[in-house]
Every structure is written in C-alpha cells, then in structure tokens.
TORSE-357405 format. One record per residue (C-alpha): residue in one letter; x, y, z. Coordinates in steps of 0.001 Angstrom, whole numbers, plus 500000, padded with zeros to 6 digits. Example, Ala and Ser with C-alpha at 12.3 -4.5 7.8 and 13.67 -1.06 7.14 Angstrom:
A512300495500507800 S513670498940507140 
This chain:
M684377467796070078 S686347465691067905 L687905462626069705 K690826462024067265 F693860464543067209 I694604465391063824 G698228465296062831 E700879464920060326 G700312462160057798 D696334462112058520 V693962462599055724 A692718466166056015 P688999466259057152 D686960467859054334 F684603470620055053 E682277473069053357 L682257476528054547 E681271480041053102 D683952482711052196 Q683840486333052608 N681759486743049539 G679314484036050361 A680717481355048026 K680639477741049366 I684132476493049387 R685104472849049940 L688606471826050880 S688267468880048351 D687910471590045707 F691689472026045917 K692746468375045421 G695874468304043287 R697195471606044859 K698771472189048167 V696574474059050862 V697809476316053555 L694915476007056006 Y695155478340058962 F692865478824061710 Y692840482231063636 P690887483577066735 K689253486725065532 D688918489100062441 D690659492566062736 T692527492039066019 P696240492747066063 G697775489292065757 C695265487977063368 T695541491134061095 K699344490889061009 E699093487117060115 A696427487742057328 C698453490533055799 S701566488374055843 F699732485720053997 R698465488427051574 D701922489847050940 N703293486416050205 I700456484966048146 Q702570485126044950 R705358483221046479 I702853480690047935 S700994480482044378 E704365479772042821 R704539476641044998 N701246475412043537 A699425476315046932 V696510478241047790 V695701480008051321 L692452479381053209 G691909481073056491 V689088480072058920 S687627481623062034 A684331481399063832 D683554485068062534 S680534485680060253 V680710486127056618 Q679878489808056977 S682675490212059481 H685198488454056989 K683857490798054128 K684788493919056104 F688164492383057123 A688965491336053658 Q688173494660052142 K689814496773054947 Y693043494962054255 G692744493955050720 L692962490087051505 N693543488185048249 F692458484780049544 H689414482892050968 I688480483567054506 L685987481061055615 S683263481387058206 D682870478619060619 P680342479971063309 E679293476399064216 K683030475434064622 K682656472389062543 A685984472653060762 I687631474217063984 T686502471277065935 H687622468613063358 Y690963470089063328 N691147470146067187 V691998473720067392 Y689132474819069762 V691001474668072970 K690914475798076678 K693023478977076671 K694112481289079635 M694327485044079621 Y694833487401082567 G694269484315084818 R690827483283083481 E690121480034081382 Y688138480223078418 W687511478253075003 G688894479699071961 V690621479075068595 E694363478165068901 R696393479865066113 S697299476763063902 T698276476143060403 F698144472940058458 I699921472406055190 I697833469851053026 D699561467992050282 E698074467512046766 Q696637464218047781 G694708465798050849 R696903464594053443 I698465466788056351 K702076467387055423 K702920469634058382 A700858470954061388 F701871474232063230 R700033474487066486 G700175477612068844 V701683479671066013 S703576482704066724 V702796485255063968 D706117486647063466 G708183484687060852 H705337482105060451 V704750482699056709 D708541481993056200 Q708168478620058070 V705153477777055745 L707121478713052633 Q709872476422053731 E707451473414053994 L705819473994050814 
C-alpha cells in the first residue's frame, strides 16, 4: 500500500499500463494535455457502464478542453476489450491487475456491502493538469452528474 495520500497539488504518479488493445500507455505520454484519470471497480457492471458511457458521450466536449480520458480498473486487457467493444468506448481503458496505479492513487480501500467488509476500488477521478499535477481529486464518486463536474473543472 502507498503510504502517502495523493491529493490536489501533488505531482501525479506516473505509471505504464496496457489498454484494451494491448498498447502500453504511460501517464507521462500526455504531458502538455489535461488528463481525466478515473478509477472504477469492474467492467460491465451497472454503475461502471453508466460512467464509461457518460465519458464516451462527452468525449468531444472533453477533447475541446485539451483533455484525454483514461479509465483504470483491475480487470484484464481481454475484459477491457470486450467492455470497450460492447459499448463503443472511444478512450483508453487501462488494465491494472497488479493494482500498481490503483495503490499509488490510494483508491484501493476497505469497503462495506451487505454488512461484510472487503477490499475494492473506490470510484475516483483525478484531473491532472498540463504539467502533471493533480488539479482536482474526486473520491467516492456518484456516477450521476459526475461528467458535468469534471467538465466544470476542466
């Protein structure tokens, strides 16, 4: 587990992960552009699908603000490929099965459902500025209206 809590003003930890097509993507590849880095629990589940489709449907508005979207979960490249194809996702979805980025961004947390505790990914979004610093951190995100919040911050 990462000991330092990552927050606004911090340098965004770099990482290299594979996207849904097996391409290696580094956060640092996007220096000079804003990055909407969002972490989500699981491919093809109701909340995660709604969130991904919301980013998909607003990709033009996000691009107009000189920003890219990167989604991250612990699902496999193959799972991401199916998810992206099924919903026509038009941005990189990164596979982090070893939870490297997930841990660096402190989004792997103890959760509770139906009275039982377990570890999982907290739905979170980080807006990273052109210099690679975290401009805004949204933790424990509610899917409804979230992309509008992101657009306001861009």
